[in-house]
N, CA, C and O atoms as CSV, one atom per row, in Angstrom:
chain,resi,resn,atom,element,x,y,z
A,1,MET,N,N,0.847,-1.193,-0.022
A,1,MET,CA,C,-0.010,-0.010,-0.004
A,1,MET,C,C,0.889,1.238,0.007
A,1,MET,O,O,1.946,1.249,0.637
A,2,GLY,N,N,0.465,2.243,-0.674
A,2,GLY,CA,C,1.209,3.488,-0.794
A,2,GLY,C,C,0.940,4.437,0.356
A,2,GLY,O,O,0.560,4.033,1.455
A,3,GLY,N,N,1.140,5.665,0.077
A,3,GLY,CA,C,0.928,6.718,1.122
A,3,GLY,C,C,-0.482,7.238,1.159
A,3,GLY,O,O,-1.411,6.596,0.669
A,4,LEU,N,N,-0.635,8.390,1.734
A,4,LEU,CA,C,-1.914,9.005,1.926
A,4,LEU,C,C,-1.938,10.336,1.217
A,4,LEU,O,O,-1.032,11.151,1.389
A,5,VAL,N,N,-2.929,10.556,0.450
A,5,VAL,CA,C,-3.106,11.890,-0.185
A,5,VAL,C,C,-4.315,12.510,0.516
A,5,VAL,O,O,-5.385,11.903,0.570
A,6,GLY,N,N,-4.149,13.670,1.030
A,6,GLY,CA,C,-5.279,14.320,1.738
A,6,GLY,C,C,-4.874,15.442,2.605
A,6,GLY,O,O,-3.817,16.037,2.398
A,7,GLU,N,N,-5.674,15.753,3.568
A,7,GLU,CA,C,-5.438,16.882,4.437
A,7,GLU,C,C,-4.236,16.596,5.317
A,7,GLU,O,O,-4.100,15.492,5.845
A,8,PRO,N,N,-3.359,17.585,5.481
A,8,PRO,CA,C,-2.113,17.358,6.212
A,8,PRO,C,C,-2.227,16.864,7.626
A,8,PRO,O,O,-1.369,16.112,8.087
A,9,ASP,N,N,-3.286,17.274,8.342
A,9,ASP,CA,C,-3.399,16.874,9.754
A,9,ASP,C,C,-4.184,15.565,9.970
A,9,ASP,O,O,-4.519,15.226,11.105
A,10,CYS,N,N,-4.472,14.842,8.897
A,10,CYS,CA,C,-5.312,13.669,9.020
A,10,CYS,C,C,-4.613,12.377,8.593
A,10,CYS,O,O,-5.253,11.447,8.101
A,11,ARG,N,N,-3.296,12.331,8.787
A,11,ARG,CA,C,-2.631,11.101,8.425
A,11,ARG,C,C,-2.964,10.031,9.481
A,11,ARG,O,O,-3.077,10.327,10.671
A,12,GLY,N,N,-3.117,8.796,9.017
A,12,GLY,CA,C,-3.413,7.730,9.922
A,12,GLY,C,C,-2.162,7.271,10.675
A,12,GLY,O,O,-1.044,7.423,10.183
A,13,PRO,N,N,-2.359,6.711,11.868
A,13,PRO,CA,C,-1.187,6.286,12.666
A,13,PRO,C,C,-0.428,5.195,11.923
A,13,PRO,O,O,-1.031,4.250,11.415
A,14,GLY,N,N,0.876,5.325,11.859
A,14,GLY,CA,C,1.704,4.291,11.217
A,14,GLY,C,C,1.627,4.296,9.711
A,14,GLY,O,O,2.128,3.368,9.075
A,15,ARG,N,N,1.019,5.303,9.115
A,15,ARG,CA,C,0.845,5.316,7.652
A,15,ARG,C,C,1.959,6.104,6.977
A,15,ARG,O,O,1.974,6.152,5.747
A,16,GLY,N,N,2.890,6.724,7.691
A,16,GLY,CA,C,3.935,7.419,7.100
A,16,GLY,C,C,3.560,8.834,6.669
A,16,GLY,O,O,2.482,9.328,6.998
A,17,PRO,N,N,4.444,9.465,5.945
A,17,PRO,CA,C,4.184,10.883,5.583
A,17,PRO,C,C,2.985,10.982,4.619
A,17,PRO,O,O,2.725,10.100,3.801
A,18,GLY,N,N,2.288,12.092,4.766
A,18,GLY,CA,C,1.233,12.385,3.806
A,18,GLY,C,C,1.827,12.842,2.519
A,18,GLY,O,O,3.002,13.202,2.449
A,19,GLY,N,N,1.007,12.828,1.490
A,19,GLY,CA,C,1.443,13.286,0.181
A,19,GLY,C,C,0.629,14.454,-0.282
A,19,GLY,O,O,-0.556,14.558,0.036
A,20,ASP,N,N,1.254,15.347,-1.039
A,20,ASP,CA,C,0.537,16.449,-1.623
A,20,ASP,C,C,0.933,16.579,-3.092
A,20,ASP,O,O,2.071,16.311,-3.477
A,21,GLN,N,N,-0.011,16.986,-3.870
A,21,GLN,CA,C,0.208,17.217,-5.285
A,21,GLN,C,C,-0.066,18.654,-5.577
A,21,GLN,O,O,-0.782,19.318,-4.827
A,22,PRO,N,N,0.493,19.155,-6.662
A,22,PRO,CA,C,0.256,20.555,-7.005
A,22,PRO,C,C,-1.237,20.900,-7.130
A,22,PRO,O,O,-1.669,21.976,-6.715
A,23,ALA,N,N,-2.016,19.974,-7.704
A,23,ALA,CA,C,-3.440,20.206,-7.861
A,23,ALA,C,C,-4.170,20.287,-6.500
A,23,ALA,O,O,-5.111,21.061,-6.320
A,24,HIS,N,N,-3.715,19.491,-5.594
A,24,HIS,CA,C,-4.318,19.475,-4.270
A,24,HIS,C,C,-4.013,20.680,-3.452
A,24,HIS,O,O,-4.846,21.151,-2.678
A,25,LEU,N,N,-2.783,21.201,-3.623
A,25,LEU,CA,C,-2.408,22.409,-2.862
A,25,LEU,C,C,-3.146,23.694,-3.269
A,25,LEU,O,O,-3.156,24.674,-2.524
A,26,ARG,N,N,-3.760,23.676,-4.451
A,26,ARG,CA,C,-4.469,24.861,-4.922
A,26,ARG,C,C,-5.511,25.284,-3.933
A,26,ARG,O,O,-5.854,26.466,-3.894
A,27,ARG,N,N,-6.051,24.368,-3.110
A,27,ARG,CA,C,-7.087,24.676,-2.120
A,27,ARG,C,C,-6.555,25.436,-0.920
A,27,ARG,O,O,-7.284,26.164,-0.246
A,28,GLY,N,N,-5.250,25.247,-0.666
A,28,GLY,CA,C,-4.709,25.838,0.548
A,28,GLY,C,C,-3.848,27.056,0.417
A,28,GLY,O,O,-3.346,27.562,1.421
A,29,VAL,N,N,-3.659,27.549,-0.790
A,29,VAL,CA,C,-2.690,28.636,-0.992
A,29,VAL,C,C,-3.243,30.033,-0.804
A,29,VAL,O,O,-2.463,30.975,-0.669
A,30,GLY,N,N,-4.555,30.208,-0.789
A,30,GLY,CA,C,-5.182,31.523,-0.733
A,30,GLY,C,C,-4.718,32.388,0.386
A,30,GLY,O,O,-4.598,33.598,0.193
A,31,GLY,N,N,-4.452,31.859,1.532
A,31,GLY,CA,C,-4.126,32.711,2.705
A,31,GLY,C,C,-2.605,32.971,2.869
A,31,GLY,O,O,-2.175,33.574,3.853
A,32,TYR,N,N,-1.832,32.520,1.917
A,32,TYR,CA,C,-0.375,32.685,2.039
A,32,TYR,C,C,0.167,33.637,1.015
A,32,TYR,O,O,-0.296,33.640,-0.126
A,33,ARG,N,N,1.140,34.452,1.383
A,33,ARG,CA,C,1.706,35.451,0.511
A,33,ARG,C,C,2.779,34.897,-0.463
A,33,ARG,O,O,3.035,35.471,-1.521
A,34,SER,N,N,3.379,33.788,-0.074
A,34,SER,CA,C,4.454,33.264,-0.861
A,34,SER,C,C,4.547,31.764,-0.750
A,34,SER,O,O,4.021,31.171,0.192
A,35,ALA,N,N,5.209,31.149,-1.697
A,35,ALA,CA,C,5.416,29.688,-1.695
A,35,ALA,C,C,6.278,29.293,-0.497
A,35,ALA,O,O,6.132,28.203,0.058
A,36,GLU,N,N,7.187,30.207,-0.104
A,36,GLU,CA,C,8.047,29.921,1.056
A,36,GLU,C,C,7.289,29.838,2.350
A,36,GLU,O,O,7.590,29.019,3.219
A,37,GLU,N,N,6.282,30.716,2.471
A,37,GLU,CA,C,5.418,30.662,3.668
A,37,GLU,C,C,4.687,29.358,3.790
A,37,GLU,O,O,4.595,28.772,4.868
A,38,LEU,N,N,4.159,28.902,2.652
A,38,LEU,CA,C,3.451,27.630,2.626
A,38,LEU,C,C,4.403,26.507,2.846
A,38,LEU,O,O,4.056,25.533,3.514
A,39,ASP,N,N,5.588,26.597,2.317
A,39,ASP,CA,C,6.636,25.593,2.470
A,39,ASP,C,C,6.989,25.437,3.957
A,39,ASP,O,O,7.254,24.328,4.420
A,40,ASP,N,N,6.993,26.548,4.700
A,40,ASP,CA,C,7.267,26.494,6.131
A,40,ASP,C,C,6.170,25.708,6.893
A,40,ASP,O,O,6.454,24.984,7.847
A,41,LEU,N,N,4.920,25.876,6.441
A,41,LEU,CA,C,3.842,25.170,7.055
A,41,LEU,C,C,3.815,23.689,6.669
A,41,LEU,O,O,3.516,22.839,7.507
A,42,LEU,N,N,4.123,23.378,5.420
A,42,LEU,CA,C,4.090,21.989,4.935
A,42,LEU,C,C,5.487,21.585,4.499
A,42,LEU,O,O,5.725,21.454,3.299
A,43,PRO,N,N,6.423,21.380,5.420
A,43,PRO,CA,C,7.792,21.111,5.029
A,43,PRO,C,C,7.957,19.830,4.238
A,43,PRO,O,O,7.235,18.862,4.476
A,44,ALA,N,N,8.882,19.804,3.315
A,44,ALA,CA,C,9.130,18.654,2.478
A,44,ALA,C,C,9.546,17.447,3.340
A,44,ALA,O,O,9.390,16.306,2.907
A,45,SER,N,N,10.066,17.682,4.535
A,45,SER,CA,C,10.487,16.582,5.403
A,45,SER,C,C,9.267,15.827,5.972
A,45,SER,O,O,9.392,14.685,6.416
A,46,ASP,N,N,8.117,16.462,5.954
A,46,ASP,CA,C,6.909,15.838,6.470
A,46,ASP,C,C,5.937,15.422,5.401
A,46,ASP,O,O,5.052,14.611,5.670
A,47,TYR,N,N,6.063,15.946,4.191
A,47,TYR,CA,C,5.136,15.641,3.111
A,47,TYR,C,C,5.913,15.354,1.831
A,47,TYR,O,O,6.708,16.159,1.347
A,48,GLU,N,N,5.645,14.192,1.328
A,48,GLU,CA,C,6.271,13.807,0.075
A,48,GLU,C,C,5.568,14.592,-1.041
A,48,GLU,O,O,4.340,14.599,-1.122
A,49,ARG,N,N,6.336,15.236,-1.878
A,49,ARG,CA,C,5.816,16.042,-2.993
A,49,ARG,C,C,6.041,15.256,-4.291
A,49,ARG,O,O,7.151,14.807,-4.575
A,50,GLU,N,N,5.020,15.109,-5.028
A,50,GLU,CA,C,5.123,14.349,-6.287
A,50,GLU,C,C,4.526,15.184,-7.428
A,50,GLU,O,O,3.530,15.885,-7.250
A,51,PRO,N,N,5.153,15.089,-8.589
A,51,PRO,CA,C,4.554,15.690,-9.764
A,51,PRO,C,C,3.376,14.827,-10.235
A,51,PRO,O,O,3.301,13.646,-9.895
A,52,LEU,N,N,2.498,15.384,-10.980
A,52,LEU,CA,C,1.359,14.586,-11.513
A,52,LEU,C,C,1.866,13.785,-12.686
A,52,LEU,O,O,2.345,14.368,-13.659
A,53,PRO,N,N,1.777,12.435,-12.632
A,53,PRO,CA,C,2.239,11.661,-13.733
A,53,PRO,C,C,1.381,11.767,-14.962
A,53,PRO,O,O,0.181,12.020,-14.859
A,54,PHE,N,N,1.966,11.579,-16.126
A,54,PHE,CA,C,1.286,11.688,-17.379
A,54,PHE,C,C,0.050,10.727,-17.407
A,54,PHE,O,O,-1.043,11.118,-17.818
A,55,ARG,N,N,0.261,9.484,-16.966
A,55,ARG,CA,C,-0.773,8.481,-16.976
A,55,ARG,C,C,-1.983,8.878,-16.121
A,55,ARG,O,O,-3.128,8.557,-16.437
A,56,ALA,N,N,-1.676,9.601,-15.005
A,56,ALA,CA,C,-2.768,10.111,-14.174
A,56,ALA,C,C,-3.579,11.169,-14.943
A,56,ALA,O,O,-4.802,11.236,-14.812
A,57,GLY,N,N,-2.908,11.967,-15.721
A,57,GLY,CA,C,-3.622,12.993,-16.510
A,57,GLY,C,C,-4.559,12.359,-17.518
A,57,GLY,O,O,-5.663,12.855,-17.744
A,58,PHE,N,N,-4.115,11.243,-18.137
A,58,PHE,CA,C,-4.980,10.518,-19.089
A,58,PHE,C,C,-6.160,9.946,-18.362
A,58,PHE,O,O,-7.296,10.126,-18.799
A,59,ALA,N,N,-5.929,9.254,-17.254
A,59,ALA,CA,C,-6.995,8.613,-16.475
A,59,ALA,C,C,-7.976,9.676,-15.973
A,59,ALA,O,O,-9.187,9.461,-16.016
A,60,ALA,N,N,-7.463,10.837,-15.492
A,60,ALA,CA,C,-8.335,11.914,-15.054
A,60,ALA,C,C,-9.199,12.441,-16.183
A,60,ALA,O,O,-10.391,12.690,-16.001
A,61,GLY,N,N,-8.589,12.611,-17.362
A,61,GLY,CA,C,-9.368,13.088,-18.512
A,61,GLY,C,C,-10.499,12.131,-18.877
A,61,GLY,O,O,-11.614,12.559,-19.175
A,62,LYS,N,N,-10.207,10.862,-18.853
A,62,LYS,CA,C,-11.241,9.844,-19.134
A,62,LYS,C,C,-12.351,9.877,-18.129
A,62,LYS,O,O,-13.526,9.853,-18.495
A,63,ALA,N,N,-11.990,9.934,-16.824
A,63,ALA,CA,C,-12.984,9.998,-15.761
A,63,ALA,C,C,-13.869,11.249,-15.870
A,63,ALA,O,O,-15.086,11.192,-15.693
A,64,TYR,N,N,-13.216,12.371,-16.166
A,64,TYR,CA,C,-13.931,13.648,-16.244
A,64,TYR,C,C,-14.889,13.599,-17.454
A,64,TYR,O,O,-16.010,14.100,-17.378
A,65,LEU,N,N,-14.443,12.999,-18.559
A,65,LEU,CA,C,-15.292,12.837,-19.717
A,65,LEU,C,C,-16.547,12.027,-19.399
A,65,LEU,O,O,-17.653,12.399,-19.792
A,66,ARG,N,N,-16.365,10.909,-18.679
A,66,ARG,CA,C,-17.503,10.058,-18.237
A,66,ARG,C,C,-18.409,10.858,-17.337
A,66,ARG,O,O,-19.630,10.763,-17.463
A,67,TYR,N,N,-17.875,11.620,-16.457
A,67,TYR,CA,C,-18.631,12.475,-15.529
A,67,TYR,C,C,-19.484,13.432,-16.318
A,67,TYR,O,O,-20.683,13.532,-16.055
A,68,ARG,N,N,-18.903,14.161,-17.303
A,68,ARG,CA,C,-19.661,15.136,-18.056
A,68,ARG,C,C,-20.694,14.478,-18.929
A,68,ARG,O,O,-21.790,15.013,-19.094
A,69,GLN,N,N,-20.367,13.297,-19.512
A,69,GLN,CA,C,-21.332,12.611,-20.378
A,69,GLN,C,C,-22.498,12.056,-19.578
A,69,GLN,O,O,-23.577,11.824,-20.124
A,70,SER,N,N,-22.286,11.843,-18.284
A,70,SER,CA,C,-23.404,11.326,-17.454
A,70,SER,C,C,-24.210,12.450,-16.824
A,70,SER,O,O,-25.033,12.216,-15.939
A,71,GLY,N,N,-23.961,13.699,-17.296
A,71,GLY,CA,C,-24.737,14.823,-16.807
A,71,GLY,C,C,-24.065,15.631,-15.740
A,71,GLY,O,O,-24.690,16.548,-15.207
A,72,GLY,N,N,-22.846,15.357,-15.395
A,72,GLY,CA,C,-22.120,16.113,-14.388
A,72,GLY,C,C,-21.889,17.507,-14.850
A,72,GLY,O,O,-21.559,17.743,-16.012
A,73,GLY,N,N,-22.062,18.448,-13.941
A,73,GLY,CA,C,-21.861,19.861,-14.271
A,73,GLY,C,C,-20.403,20.322,-14.106
A,73,GLY,O,O,-19.558,19.566,-13.626
A,74,LYS,N,N,-20.133,21.516,-14.491
A,74,LYS,CA,C,-18.763,22.004,-14.382
A,74,LYS,C,C,-18.359,22.341,-12.949
A,74,LYS,O,O,-17.224,22.751,-12.705
A,75,ARG,N,N,-19.263,22.174,-12.021
A,75,ARG,CA,C,-18.917,22.497,-10.606
A,75,ARG,C,C,-17.850,21.571,-10.043
A,75,ARG,O,O,-17.205,21.915,-9.053
A,76,SER,N,N,-17.651,20.434,-10.633
A,76,SER,CA,C,-16.659,19.497,-10.173
A,76,SER,C,C,-15.389,19.710,-10.970
A,76,SER,O,O,-15.316,19.273,-12.118
A,77,PRO,N,N,-14.390,20.361,-10.411
A,77,PRO,CA,C,-13.187,20.756,-11.178
A,77,PRO,C,C,-12.311,19.620,-11.565
A,77,PRO,O,O,-12.171,18.635,-10.841
A,78,MET,N,N,-11.705,19.770,-12.752
A,78,MET,CA,C,-10.787,18.796,-13.278
A,78,MET,C,C,-9.700,18.392,-12.321
A,78,MET,O,O,-9.365,17.209,-12.277
A,79,PRO,N,N,-9.104,19.324,-11.521
A,79,PRO,CA,C,-8.065,18.907,-10.565
A,79,PRO,C,C,-8.502,17.807,-9.580
A,79,PRO,O,O,-7.677,16.986,-9.181
A,80,ASP,N,N,-9.781,17.778,-9.185
A,80,ASP,CA,C,-10.218,16.673,-8.337
A,80,ASP,C,C,-10.082,15.335,-9.026
A,80,ASP,O,O,-9.807,14.325,-8.378
A,81,PHE,N,N,-10.268,15.316,-10.318
A,81,PHE,CA,C,-10.126,14.035,-11.023
A,81,PHE,C,C,-8.658,13.696,-11.154
A,81,PHE,O,O,-8.320,12.512,-11.127
A,82,TYR,N,N,-7.750,14.675,-11.295
A,82,TYR,CA,C,-6.315,14.423,-11.261
A,82,TYR,C,C,-5.904,13.775,-9.929
A,82,TYR,O,O,-5.149,12.803,-9.880
A,83,ILE,N,N,-6.431,14.356,-8.877
A,83,ILE,CA,C,-6.074,13.842,-7.539
A,83,ILE,C,C,-6.536,12.375,-7.373
A,83,ILE,O,O,-5.776,11.561,-6.847
A,84,GLY,N,N,-7.716,12.033,-7.794
A,84,GLY,CA,C,-8.194,10.715,-7.717
A,84,GLY,C,C,-7.413,9.757,-8.614
A,84,GLY,O,O,-7.052,8.660,-8.189
A,85,ALA,N,N,-7.154,10.166,-9.842
A,85,ALA,CA,C,-6.409,9.316,-10.764
A,85,ALA,C,C,-5.014,9.083,-10.244
A,85,ALA,O,O,-4.548,7.944,-10.276
A,86,HIS,N,N,-4.312,10.113,-9.760
A,86,HIS,CA,C,-2.950,9.922,-9.253
A,86,HIS,C,C,-2.952,8.973,-8.088
A,86,HIS,O,O,-2.144,8.045,-8.038
A,87,ALA,N,N,-3.851,9.191,-7.145
A,87,ALA,CA,C,-3.906,8.278,-5.990
A,87,ALA,C,C,-4.203,6.847,-6.385
A,87,ALA,O,O,-3.592,5.920,-5.854
A,88,ALA,N,N,-5.146,6.649,-7.321
A,88,ALA,CA,C,-5.499,5.306,-7.770
A,88,ALA,C,C,-4.295,4.610,-8.464
A,88,ALA,O,O,-3.988,3.454,-8.175
A,89,LEU,N,N,-3.638,5.328,-9.366
A,89,LEU,CA,C,-2.526,4.740,-10.093
A,89,LEU,C,C,-1.311,4.459,-9.191
A,89,LEU,O,O,-0.587,3.491,-9.425
A,90,ALA,N,N,-1.084,5.280,-8.181
A,90,ALA,CA,C,0.012,5.090,-7.293
A,90,ALA,C,C,-0.286,4.117,-6.151
A,90,ALA,O,O,0.625,3.744,-5.412
A,91,GLY,N,N,-1.528,3.707,-5.996
A,91,GLY,CA,C,-1.876,2.804,-4.929
A,91,GLY,C,C,-2.015,3.489,-3.578
A,91,GLY,O,O,-1.909,2.852,-2.530
A,92,TYR,N,N,-2.252,4.790,-3.617
A,92,TYR,CA,C,-2.410,5.542,-2.382
A,92,TYR,C,C,-3.819,5.484,-1.817
A,92,TYR,O,O,-4.770,5.144,-2.521
A,93,GLN,N,N,-3.942,5.816,-0.546
A,93,GLN,CA,C,-5.267,6.055,0.025
A,93,GLN,C,C,-5.582,7.500,-0.158
A,93,GLN,O,O,-4.681,8.335,-0.246
A,94,LEU,N,N,-6.887,7.817,-0.218
A,94,LEU,CA,C,-7.296,9.213,-0.447
A,94,LEU,C,C,-8.242,9.593,0.659
A,94,LEU,O,O,-9.241,8.914,0.897
A,95,LEU,N,N,-7.926,10.692,1.344
A,95,LEU,CA,C,-8.764,11.252,2.397
A,95,LEU,C,C,-9.719,12.221,1.685
A,95,LEU,O,O,-9.288,13.157,1.011
A,96,THR,N,N,-11.032,11.971,1.851
A,96,THR,CA,C,-12.037,12.811,1.146
A,96,THR,C,C,-13.360,12.804,1.902
A,96,THR,O,O,-13.681,11.881,2.650
A,97,ARG,N,N,-14.105,13.865,1.673
A,97,ARG,CA,C,-15.504,13.906,2.174
A,97,ARG,C,C,-16.456,13.602,1.035
A,97,ARG,O,O,-17.665,13.485,1.236
A,98,ASP,N,N,-15.890,13.472,-0.192
A,98,ASP,CA,C,-16.744,13.218,-1.380
A,98,ASP,C,C,-16.526,11.764,-1.844
A,98,ASP,O,O,-16.086,11.543,-2.972
A,99,ALA,N,N,-16.815,10.816,-1.027
A,99,ALA,CA,C,-16.611,9.379,-1.291
A,99,ALA,C,C,-17.409,8.959,-2.529
A,99,ALA,O,O,-16.898,8.200,-3.353
A,100,SER,N,N,-18.604,9.419,-2.672
A,100,SER,CA,C,-19.429,8.942,-3.803
A,100,SER,C,C,-18.812,9.154,-5.121
A,100,SER,O,O,-18.787,8.242,-5.947
A,101,ARG,N,N,-18.298,10.352,-5.365
A,101,ARG,CA,C,-17.681,10.628,-6.687
A,101,ARG,C,C,-16.470,9.768,-6.913
A,101,ARG,O,O,-16.305,9.163,-7.973
A,102,TYR,N,N,-15.617,9.717,-5.903
A,102,TYR,CA,C,-14.345,8.941,-6.077
A,102,TYR,C,C,-14.674,7.420,-6.254
A,102,TYR,O,O,-13.998,6.732,-7.020
A,103,ARG,N,N,-15.665,6.930,-5.575
A,103,ARG,CA,C,-16.053,5.501,-5.722
A,103,ARG,C,C,-16.645,5.273,-7.122
A,103,ARG,O,O,-16.463,4.204,-7.705
A,104,THR,N,N,-17.353,6.278,-7.659
A,104,THR,CA,C,-17.920,6.115,-8.993
A,104,THR,C,C,-16.867,6.084,-10.061
A,104,THR,O,O,-16.929,5.243,-10.958
A,105,TYR,N,N,-15.883,6.988,-9.998
A,105,TYR,CA,C,-14.913,7.142,-11.111
A,105,TYR,C,C,-13.594,6.423,-10.857
A,105,TYR,O,O,-12.823,6.213,-11.794
A,106,PHE,N,N,-13.320,6.048,-9.630
A,106,PHE,CA,C,-12.073,5.338,-9.286
A,106,PHE,C,C,-12.422,4.212,-8.287
A,106,PHE,O,O,-12.013,4.284,-7.128
A,107,PRO,N,N,-13.166,3.183,-8.710
A,107,PRO,CA,C,-13.692,2.167,-7.828
A,107,PRO,C,C,-12.638,1.358,-7.061
A,107,PRO,O,O,-12.949,0.786,-6.016
A,108,LYS,N,N,-11.417,1.302,-7.556
A,108,LYS,CA,C,-10.383,0.511,-6.886
A,108,LYS,C,C,-9.591,1.365,-5.849
A,108,LYS,O,O,-8.775,0.832,-5.097
A,109,LEU,N,N,-9.842,2.665,-5.829
A,109,LEU,CA,C,-9.171,3.578,-4.959
A,109,LEU,C,C,-9.593,3.354,-3.517
A,109,LEU,O,O,-10.790,3.330,-3.230
A,110,GLU,N,N,-8.655,3.191,-2.610
A,110,GLU,CA,C,-8.976,3.041,-1.194
A,110,GLU,C,C,-9.184,4.413,-0.576
A,110,GLU,O,O,-8.303,5.271,-0.643
A,111,LEU,N,N,-10.344,4.620,0.023
A,111,LEU,CA,C,-10.762,5.899,0.565
A,111,LEU,C,C,-10.747,5.868,2.088
A,111,LEU,O,O,-11.032,4.858,2.732
A,112,ILE,N,N,-10.394,7.046,2.629
A,112,ILE,CA,C,-10.565,7.304,4.050
A,112,ILE,C,C,-11.585,8.445,4.132
A,112,ILE,O,O,-11.365,9.553,3.643
A,113,VAL,N,N,-12.712,8.116,4.775
A,113,VAL,CA,C,-13.838,9.091,4.756
A,113,VAL,C,C,-14.113,9.475,6.233
A,113,VAL,O,O,-14.599,8.643,6.999
A,114,PRO,N,N,-13.808,10.721,6.634
A,114,PRO,CA,C,-14.068,11.126,8.014
A,114,PRO,C,C,-15.529,10.944,8.392
A,114,PRO,O,O,-16.416,11.303,7.618
A,115,GLY,N,N,-15.788,10.399,9.560
A,115,GLY,CA,C,-17.128,10.225,10.044
A,115,GLY,C,C,-17.893,9.052,9.445
A,115,GLY,O,O,-19.066,8.851,9.760
A,116,ALA,N,N,-17.242,8.284,8.590
A,116,ALA,CA,C,-17.918,7.110,7.981
A,116,ALA,C,C,-17.767,5.861,8.824
A,116,ALA,O,O,-18.272,4.801,8.454
């Protein structure tokens, strides 16, 4: 089993460092003035940083296309599909509150759902 992709303060015990992707960090940068300030909060020693693999981009595009063809609106941003595809291809667990969507488009992805 791989690492954990999700919120920095919600790593499971014994699961090792959390992971962050550029697409995932987009949600947390609004309150910071610089990349260095965010880097101090999320040090590389605590969070493995990975680029988005090409294959995850392809899988994300396919999942997003299925989503749109099934009537999904534009409210669900493409980066969320990148996050799911990357986690699924890498064998990571994904911390999410939107389990339904990830189970629909990435059925083999292991999810951690708070309160479930």
